[in-house]
Backbone as CSV, one residue per row, in Angstrom:
resi,resn,N_x,N_y,N_z,CA_x,CA_y,CA_z,C_x,C_y,C_z
1,MET,0.845,-1.189,0.000,0.000,0.000,0.000,0.879,1.237,0.000
2,LEU,0.481,2.226,-0.791,1.251,3.448,-0.882,0.912,4.340,0.275
3,GLY,1.894,4.709,1.075,1.653,5.538,2.235,1.497,6.988,1.868
4,ILE,1.018,7.756,2.840,0.766,9.169,2.607,2.054,9.905,2.295
5,GLY,3.174,9.441,2.827,4.433,10.128,2.586,5.115,9.759,1.297
6,ALA,4.507,8.872,0.500,5.134,8.410,-0.736,5.046,9.481,-1.807
7,PRO,5.924,9.420,-2.819,5.876,10.408,-3.900,4.537,10.371,-4.606
8,LEU,4.084,11.501,-5.049,2.819,11.575,-5.747,2.949,11.029,-7.152
9,LEU,1.856,10.435,-7.633,1.818,9.945,-8.997,2.057,11.095,-9.960
10,GLY,2.924,10.870,-10.933,3.162,11.873,-11.938,4.230,12.877,-11.571
11,ALA,4.845,12.746,-10.368,5.901,13.672,-9.995,7.098,13.492,-10.910
12,PRO,7.758,14.582,-11.305,8.917,14.451,-12.189,10.015,13.623,-11.547
13,GLU,10.789,12.943,-12.373,11.912,12.188,-11.869,12.909,13.134,-11.197
14,PRO,13.607,12.666,-10.147,14.522,13.537,-9.425,15.590,14.149,-10.308
15,THR,15.966,13.464,-11.417,17.037,13.962,-12.272,16.531,14.955,-13.319
16,GLU,15.237,15.156,-13.417,14.699,16.064,-14.414,15.053,17.503,-14.045
17,ARG,15.568,18.247,-15.005,15.926,19.633,-14.759,14.704,20.435,-14.364
18,ALA,14.924,21.458,-13.558,13.810,22.275,-13.087,13.076,22.928,-14.248
19,ASP,13.824,23.426,-15.257,13.164,24.080,-16.379,12.382,23.080,-17.218
20,ALA,12.910,21.861,-17.365,12.193,20.827,-18.117,10.910,20.429,-17.392
21,ALA,10.998,20.300,-16.068,9.806,19.957,-15.289,8.767,21.068,-15.379
22,ARG,9.226,22.302,-15.349,8.306,23.440,-15.443,7.618,23.469,-16.807
23,ASN,8.376,23.233,-17.865,7.793,23.210,-19.209,6.792,22.075,-19.368
24,ARG,7.104,20.949,-18.768,6.185,19.810,-18.816,4.859,20.162,-18.126
25,ARG,4.957,20.799,-16.964,3.738,21.190,-16.254,2.914,22.182,-17.064
26,LEU,3.596,23.121,-17.740,2.884,24.098,-18.556,2.141,23.421,-19.704
27,LEU,2.781,22.451,-20.348,2.121,21.717,-21.423,0.911,20.947,-20.899
28,LEU,1.068,20.323,-19.748,-0.035,19.535,-19.195,-1.164,20.421,-18.692
29,ASP,-0.838,21.571,-18.126,-1.884,22.520,-17.737,-2.672,22.971,-18.962
30,THR,-1.960,23.217,-20.058,-2.618,23.612,-21.302,-3.499,22.488,-21.833
31,ALA,-2.992,21.263,-21.794,-3.777,20.110,-22.247,-5.024,19.936,-21.386
32,GLN,-4.884,20.109,-20.093,-6.024,19.977,-19.194,-7.084,21.030,-19.507
33,GLN,-6.644,22.244,-19.796,-7.587,23.305,-20.130,-8.316,22.990,-21.431
34,LEU,-7.616,22.445,-22.419,-8.249,22.046,-23.677,-9.352,21.017,-23.438
35,VAL,-9.053,20.017,-22.616,-10.044,18.976,-22.327,-11.251,19.577,-21.619
36,ARG,-10.999,20.466,-20.683,-12.103,21.051,-19.929,-12.974,21.956,-20.793
37,GLU,-12.374,22.577,-21.791,-13.131,23.478,-22.659,-13.859,22.748,-23.786
38,HIS,-13.196,21.730,-24.360,-13.716,21.146,-25.607,-13.860,19.629,-25.577
39,GLY,-13.506,18.976,-24.486,-13.619,17.528,-24.420,-12.345,16.825,-24.860
40,VAL,-12.276,15.539,-24.536,-11.049,14.797,-24.756,-10.740,14.617,-26.234
41,ASP,-11.770,14.584,-27.100,-11.524,14.393,-28.533,-10.790,15.569,-29.156
42,ALA,-10.890,16.736,-28.512,-10.227,17.928,-29.058,-8.742,17.960,-28.743
43,LEU,-8.300,17.080,-27.868,-6.892,17.095,-27.466,-6.066,16.273,-28.451
44,THR,-5.360,16.972,-29.328,-4.431,16.334,-30.254,-3.059,16.949,-30.051
45,MET,-2.053,16.271,-30.572,-0.705,16.802,-30.449,-0.598,18.151,-31.166
46,ASP,-1.235,18.260,-32.333,-1.212,19.510,-33.102,-1.878,20.643,-32.327
47,GLU,-3.059,20.351,-31.780,-3.798,21.399,-31.075,-3.076,21.830,-29.807
48,LEU,-2.469,20.880,-29.109,-1.722,21.228,-27.900,-0.535,22.117,-28.249
49,ALA,0.194,21.758,-29.314,1.335,22.566,-29.726,0.891,23.985,-30.086
50,LYS,-0.225,24.085,-30.810,-0.737,25.390,-31.210,-1.136,26.213,-30.005
51,ARG,-1.888,25.614,-29.066,-2.362,26.344,-27.892,-1.202,26.748,-26.985
52,ALA,-0.194,25.877,-26.878,0.932,26.160,-25.991,1.976,27.054,-26.638
53,GLY,1.874,27.257,-27.947,2.831,28.101,-28.630,4.201,27.473,-28.789
54,VAL,4.225,26.146,-28.987,5.490,25.437,-29.183,5.397,24.624,-30.466
55,GLY,6.534,24.101,-30.913,6.545,23.253,-32.086,5.945,21.886,-31.795
56,LYS,5.360,21.284,-32.823,4.771,19.956,-32.661,5.829,18.940,-32.230
57,GLY,7.060,19.107,-32.733,8.130,18.196,-32.345,8.411,18.223,-30.862
58,THR,8.254,19.394,-30.244,8.459,19.504,-28.795,7.473,18.633,-28.042
59,VAL,6.219,18.651,-28.486,5.184,17.852,-27.829,5.463,16.361,-28.016
60,PHE,5.863,15.967,-29.216,6.153,14.558,-29.457,7.371,14.090,-28.674
61,ARG,8.391,14.939,-28.568,9.567,14.545,-27.786,9.222,14.377,-26.313
62,ARG,8.319,15.185,-25.840,7.953,15.118,-24.424,7.082,13.919,-24.103
63,PHE,6.098,13.607,-24.980,5.102,12.591,-24.636,5.108,11.371,-25.558
64,GLY,5.767,11.450,-26.706,5.905,10.300,-27.577,4.744,10.069,-28.521
65,SER,3.518,10.131,-27.999,2.328,9.859,-28.804,1.125,10.451,-28.079
66,ARG,-0.023,10.415,-28.745,-1.228,10.922,-28.092,-1.586,10.075,-26.874
67,SER,-1.398,8.761,-26.982,-1.701,7.909,-25.824,-0.753,8.222,-24.665
68,GLY,0.498,8.518,-24.988,1.437,8.922,-23.939,1.029,10.238,-23.307
69,LEU,0.522,11.150,-24.127,0.025,12.424,-23.608,-1.168,12.194,-22.690
70,MET,-2.078,11.301,-23.081,-3.258,11.021,-22.267,-2.865,10.459,-20.902
71,ARG,-1.900,9.538,-20.911,-1.461,8.964,-19.638,-0.827,10.035,-18.755
72,ALA,0.001,10.870,-19.362,0.660,11.930,-18.590,-0.361,12.930,-18.060
73,LEU,-1.387,13.217,-18.853,-2.403,14.166,-18.421,-3.211,13.620,-17.257
74,LEU,-3.544,12.342,-17.302,-4.274,11.755,-16.181,-3.404,11.773,-14.924
75,ASP,-2.119,11.445,-15.067,-1.204,11.524,-13.932,-1.175,12.942,-13.365
76,HIS,-1.131,13.924,-14.263,-1.081,15.326,-13.857,-2.343,15.717,-13.090
77,SER,-3.489,15.290,-13.609,-4.758,15.578,-12.948,-4.831,14.915,-11.581
78,GLU,-4.373,13.652,-11.512,-4.382,12.936,-10.241,-3.467,13.612,-9.225
79,ARG,-2.335,14.098,-9.686,-1.387,14.745,-8.782,-1.993,16.015,-8.185
80,LYS,-2.699,16.783,-9.000,-3.351,17.987,-8.491,-4.400,17.621,-7.439
81,TYR,-5.153,16.561,-7.712,-6.175,16.111,-6.770,-5.533,15.655,-5.466
82,GLN,-4.445,14.897,-5.576,-3.734,14.438,-4.388,-3.177,15.619,-3.593
83,ASP,-2.577,16.574,-4.283,-2.070,17.769,-3.611,-3.182,18.459,-2.824
84,ALA,-4.366,18.529,-3.438,-5.477,19.244,-2.817,-5.948,18.563,-1.539
85,PHE,-6.114,17.219,-1.569,-6.639,16.584,-0.360,-5.563,16.305,0.691
86,MET,-4.296,16.315,0.290,-3.230,16.085,1.262,-2.699,17.377,1.868
87,PHE,-2.621,18.436,1.064,-1.945,19.651,1.511,-2.761,20.925,1.314
88,GLY,-3.890,20.857,0.642,-4.656,22.050,0.326,-5.473,22.556,1.496
89,PRO,-6.229,23.615,1.266,-7.045,24.195,2.337,-8.244,23.311,2.657
90,PRO,-8.779,23.427,3.874,-9.983,22.687,4.227,-11.193,23.260,3.474
91,PRO,-12.260,22.476,3.315,-12.476,21.175,3.943,-11.877,19.991,3.185
92,LEU,-11.424,20.177,1.947,-10.812,19.056,1.243,-9.476,18.697,1.866
93,GLY,-8.679,19.691,2.194,-7.386,19.468,2.807,-7.469,19.394,4.321
94,PRO,-6.327,19.241,4.988,-6.293,19.116,6.456,-6.874,20.350,7.141
95,GLY,-7.445,20.091,8.335,-7.939,21.190,9.149,-9.430,21.180,9.381
96,ALA,-10.164,20.334,8.655,-11.609,20.214,8.843,-11.919,18.856,9.472
97,PRO,-13.094,18.706,10.113,-13.492,17.396,10.648,-13.525,16.340,9.546
98,ALA,-13.312,15.103,9.937,-13.175,14.022,8.964,-14.406,13.867,8.073
99,VAL,-15.599,14.018,8.641,-16.811,13.842,7.833,-16.883,14.912,6.751
100,ARG,-16.579,16.155,7.109,-16.595,17.237,6.119,-15.539,16.993,5.041
101,ARG,-14.403,16.450,5.432,-13.357,16.169,4.453,-13.781,15.048,3.499
102,LEU,-14.457,14.036,4.024,-14.950,12.958,3.167,-15.968,13.484,2.155
103,VAL,-16.872,14.347,2.615,-17.862,14.932,1.704,-17.158,15.750,0.622
104,ALA,-16.186,16.573,1.023,-15.449,17.390,0.059,-14.641,16.534,-0.901
105,PHE,-14.081,15.435,-0.405,-13.320,14.499,-1.233,-14.167,13.988,-2.386
106,GLY,-15.391,13.567,-2.081,-16.266,13.042,-3.120,-16.715,14.105,-4.101
107,ARG,-17.072,15.283,-3.605,-17.529,16.345,-4.500,-16.412,16.809,-5.434
108,ALA,-15.179,16.864,-4.931,-14.051,17.248,-5.783,-13.807,16.188,-6.853
109,ARG,-13.950,14.924,-6.478,-13.764,13.840,-7.440,-14.825,13.893,-8.526
110,LEU,-16.046,14.195,-8.141,-17.126,14.280,-9.117,-16.878,15.400,-10.118
111,LEU,-16.327,16.510,-9.665,-16.001,17.601,-10.582,-14.958,17.146,-11.590
112,ASP,-13.923,16.432,-11.129,-12.905,15.913,-12.045,-13.526,14.986,-13.079
113,ILE,-14.416,14.110,-12.633,-15.024,13.146,-13.554,-15.929,13.855,-14.546
114,GLU,-16.644,14.888,-14.092,-17.544,15.605,-14.991,-16.786,16.230,-16.151
115,VAL,-15.598,16.796,-15.870,-14.878,17.509,-16.921,-13.810,16.663,-17.601
116,GLU,-13.372,15.580,-16.956,-12.320,14.749,-17.535,-12.695,13.276,-17.470
117,GLY,-13.979,13.004,-17.573,-14.467,11.658,-17.345,-13.891,10.612,-18.275
118,GLU,-13.705,10.953,-19.558,-13.200,9.959,-20.494,-11.786,9.522,-20.118
119,LEU,-10.989,10.453,-19.621,-9.643,10.084,-19.180,-9.714,9.109,-18.010
120,HIS,-10.555,9.431,-17.018,-10.676,8.558,-15.846,-11.261,7.206,-16.219
121,ARG,-12.281,7.211,-17.063,-12.919,5.937,-17.437,-11.953,5.054,-18.210
122,ALA,-11.214,5.641,-19.142,-10.255,4.860,-19.908,-9.189,4.269,-19.006
123,ALA,-8.741,5.044,-18.041,-7.713,4.546,-17.124,-8.249,3.410,-16.265
124,GLU,-9.458,3.567,-15.741,-10.011,2.534,-14.868,-10.255,1.241,-15.627
125,ILE,-10.714,1.354,-16.880,-10.967,0.150,-17.673,-9.656,-0.529,-18.061
126,SER,-8.658,0.278,-18.473,-7.402,-0.303,-18.940,-6.603,-0.934,-17.806
127,GLU,-6.764,-0.382,-16.591,-6.017,-0.938,-15.459,-6.528,-2.312,-15.070
128,ALA,-7.827,-2.554,-15.268,-8.463,-3.835,-14.969,-8.055,-4.333,-13.589
129,GLY,-7.539,-5.575,-13.514,-7.222,-6.167,-12.228,-6.091,-5.477,-11.498
130,GLU,-5.229,-4.769,-12.225,-4.103,-4.115,-11.577,-4.509,-2.830,-10.875
131,ARG,-5.695,-2.364,-11.144,-6.104,-1.079,-10.582,-6.046,-1.080,-9.059
132,TYR,-6.490,-2.162,-8.448,-6.650,-2.166,-6.997,-5.361,-2.491,-6.250
133,THR,-4.306,-2.823,-6.980,-3.016,-3.063,-6.337,-2.018,-1.954,-6.645
134,GLY,-2.397,-1.015,-7.494,-1.481,0.049,-7.900,-1.437,1.201,-6.913
135,GLY,-0.401,2.003,-7.043,-0.186,3.128,-6.153,-1.287,4.164,-6.156
136,PRO,-1.797,4.616,-7.331,-2.816,5.670,-7.327,-4.064,5.290,-6.533
137,TYR,-4.593,4.085,-6.783,-5.797,3.676,-6.062,-5.519,3.543,-4.573
138,ASN,-4.382,2.978,-4.238,-4.111,2.738,-2.823,-3.801,4.007,-2.048
139,LEU,-3.332,5.047,-2.723,-3.199,6.329,-2.043,-4.574,6.878,-1.686
140,LEU,-5.520,6.802,-2.624,-6.882,7.229,-2.323,-7.483,6.385,-1.202
141,LYS,-7.255,5.081,-1.267,-7.810,4.183,-0.244,-7.221,4.483,1.123
142,THR,-5.919,4.751,1.189,-5.286,5.097,2.462,-5.901,6.363,3.026
143,HIS,-6.064,7.372,2.175,-6.637,8.648,2.631,-8.054,8.451,3.157
144,VAL,-8.893,7.749,2.410,-10.272,7.521,2.827,-10.316,6.690,4.108
145,SER,-9.447,5.696,4.224,-9.412,4.866,5.440,-9.091,5.703,6.668
146,ILE,-8.115,6.600,6.538,-7.749,7.469,7.661,-8.936,8.332,8.080
147,LEU,-9.624,8.921,7.100,-10.762,9.784,7.420,-11.916,8.985,8.028
148,LEU,-12.144,7.774,7.529,-13.203,6.939,8.100,-12.917,6.624,9.566
149,ARG,-11.663,6.297,9.869,-11.300,6.016,11.264,-11.470,7.261,12.127
150,GLU,-11.010,8.410,11.617,-11.142,9.653,12.380,-12.599,10.005,12.627
151,ALA,-13.471,9.664,11.683,-14.892,9.977,11.800,-15.645,8.971,12.670
152,GLY,-14.957,7.922,13.126,-15.580,6.953,14.014,-16.279,5.802,13.332
153,ALA,-15.973,5.559,12.051,-16.588,4.422,11.361,-16.141,3.117,12.005
154,THR,-17.013,2.128,11.988,-16.703,0.834,12.583,-16.694,-0.238,11.501
155,GLY,-16.220,-1.431,11.884,-16.171,-2.536,10.944,-14.807,-2.654,10.294
156,GLU,-14.759,-3.405,9.191,-13.518,-3.606,8.452,-13.252,-2.379,7.578
157,ILE,-12.404,-1.506,8.070,-12.174,-0.230,7.391,-11.659,-0.407,5.962
158,PRO,-10.710,-1.323,5.682,-10.277,-1.486,4.287,-11.416,-1.858,3.343
159,LEU,-12.320,-2.751,3.787,-13.468,-3.107,2.962,-14.403,-1.919,2.792
160,LEU,-14.608,-1.187,3.873,-15.489,-0.026,3.821,-14.920,1.038,2.880
161,ALA,-13.604,1.234,2.930,-12.977,2.221,2.039,-13.170,1.835,0.571
162,ASP,-13.029,0.540,0.263,-13.276,0.083,-1.115,-14.716,0.377,-1.534
163,THR,-15.650,0.133,-0.630,-17.059,0.375,-0.926,-17.321,1.852,-1.184
164,VAL,-16.729,2.695,-0.351,-16.898,4.142,-0.503,-16.339,4.610,-1.844
165,LEU,-15.151,4.146,-2.188,-14.523,4.576,-3.441,-15.271,4.057,-4.665
166,ALA,-15.941,2.914,-4.528,-16.685,2.374,-5.670,-17.787,3.321,-6.123
167,VAL,-18.327,4.112,-5.190,-19.375,5.074,-5.536,-18.841,6.149,-6.479
168,LEU,-17.516,6.368,-6.461,-16.890,7.404,-7.278,-16.199,6.851,-8.518
169,ASP,-16.437,5.599,-8.871,-15.849,5.044,-10.089,-16.331,5.838,-11.302
170,ALA,-15.406,6.213,-12.166,-15.750,7.053,-13.312,-16.813,6.432,-14.216
171,PRO,-16.728,5.131,-14.591,-17.780,4.584,-15.464,-19.169,4.689,-14.849
172,LEU,-19.282,4.461,-13.536,-20.586,4.559,-12.882,-21.082,6.002,-12.875
173,VAL,-20.216,6.936,-12.498,-20.625,8.340,-12.439,-21.032,8.849,-13.822
174,MET,-20.275,8.463,-14.846,-20.616,8.913,-16.192,-21.927,8.297,-16.677
175,TYR,-22.218,7.063,-16.293,-23.513,6.447,-16.606,-24.642,7.212,-15.915
176,GLN,-24.421,7.576,-14.646,-25.451,8.318,-13.915,-25.717,9.679,-14.557
177,MET,-24.641,10.322,-15.060,-24.801,11.638,-15.684,-25.389,11.536,-17.091
178,ARG,-24.840,10.653,-17.911,-25.155,10.656,-19.336,-26.373,9.816,-19.699
179,VAL,-26.626,8.760,-18.929,-27.756,7.883,-19.242,-28.938,8.158,-18.317
180,LEU,-28.682,8.224,-17.016,-29.773,8.431,-16.064,-30.171,9.897,-15.947
181,GLY,-29.284,10.802,-16.356,-29.657,12.207,-16.401,-29.447,12.995,-15.126
182,TYR,-28.718,12.448,-14.163,-28.423,13.195,-12.950,-27.285,14.174,-13.211
183,ASP,-27.303,15.297,-12.498,-26.182,16.218,-12.623,-25.219,16.035,-11.452
184,ARG,-24.091,16.744,-11.523,-23.043,16.563,-10.514,-23.528,16.947,-9.116
185,VAL,-24.367,17.958,-9.010,-24.857,18.380,-7.695,-25.723,17.285,-7.082
186,GLN,-26.600,16.686,-7.868,-27.446,15.607,-7.353,-26.609,14.413,-6.902
187,ILE,-25.638,14.049,-7.707,-24.782,12.919,-7.343,-23.954,13.270,-6.109
188,GLY,-23.504,14.518,-6.022,-22.757,14.952,-4.851,-23.608,14.921,-3.591
189,ASP,-24.886,15.329,-3.713,-25.785,15.276,-2.556,-26.012,13.834,-2.113
190,ASN,-26.111,12.925,-3.087,-26.258,11.509,-2.747,-25.005,10.988,-2.055
191,TRP,-23.831,11.433,-2.539,-22.562,11.062,-1.893,-22.547,11.528,-0.441
192,GLU,-22.951,12.769,-0.202,-22.958,13.299,1.161,-23.891,12.492,2.057
193,ALA,-25.086,12.175,1.558,-26.033,11.377,2.338,-25.473,9.991,2.621
194,PHE,-24.790,9.421,1.649,-24.175,8.099,1.809,-23.114,8.128,2.907
195,ILE,-22.250,9.146,2.884,-21.220,9.269,3.908,-21.849,9.444,5.285
196,GLU,-22.901,10.248,5.363,-23.539,10.486,6.660,-24.213,9.231,7.203
197,ARG,-24.677,8.359,6.326,-25.249,7.092,6.800,-24.175,6.197,7.396
198,ILE,-22.952,6.324,6.892,-21.859,5.473,7.369,-21.270,5.988,8.672
199,VAL,-21.047,7.305,8.748,-20.295,7.845,9.897,-21.060,8.899,10.677
200,GLY,-22.291,9.218,10.278,-23.044,10.242,10.975,-22.931,11.575,10.262
201,PRO,-23.822,12.529,10.607,-23.820,13.825,9.919,-22.553,14.614,10.199
202,ARG,-22.197,15.455,9.245,-21.006,16.275,9.415,-21.296,17.388,10.426
203,PRO,-20.298,17.793,11.186,-20.490,18.857,12.174,-20.722,20.186,11.473
204,PRO,-21.425,21.119,12.146,-21.652,22.419,11.532,-20.355,23.195,11.363
205,VAL,-20.341,24.069,10.380,-19.174,24.917,10.166,-19.118,25.963,11.266
206,GLU,-17.946,26.098,11.886,-17.803,27.072,12.970,-17.666,28.477,12.403
């Protein structure tokens, strides 16, 4: 299991130059903005190069192919999410009661899925059986397990954490949005009610 102190997914290699790491982040921020504005189909190597103001060869040297870009972009998105719940401001980050943090955790995840759902769904499907033994999933599971314990949840916490995270699986959330017609706020409200059934209502904001 990946501990909280472990390196974040997508972090640059220690030997990567600071300027190279900075340029990589700028390209990925640009790619993320393209996806959020126009959807995943709009993200091509040509369009990224044009939007970022660099040569197409620069993008290919950095990511190799569109599939390599997609993997790097998902890593980048996951790293931002991890930064937010590990080090960011409350209620998603430290400093808020555990129940409020769990509610914020789910709502933030739903926002990511709403705007980058195809990336998350493709990753979850492609990972298949390896998904639940890999570092990214287990970092989320560790975080949720800690919050469940802090909130006073009982029972087998590892099993409960898996159950909680299953509610946020990208294919399920996208089915609820695109086929059943629920919006992110409705799904988020259901997430909050689900958490409160497990650990009790969240304390009022002081």
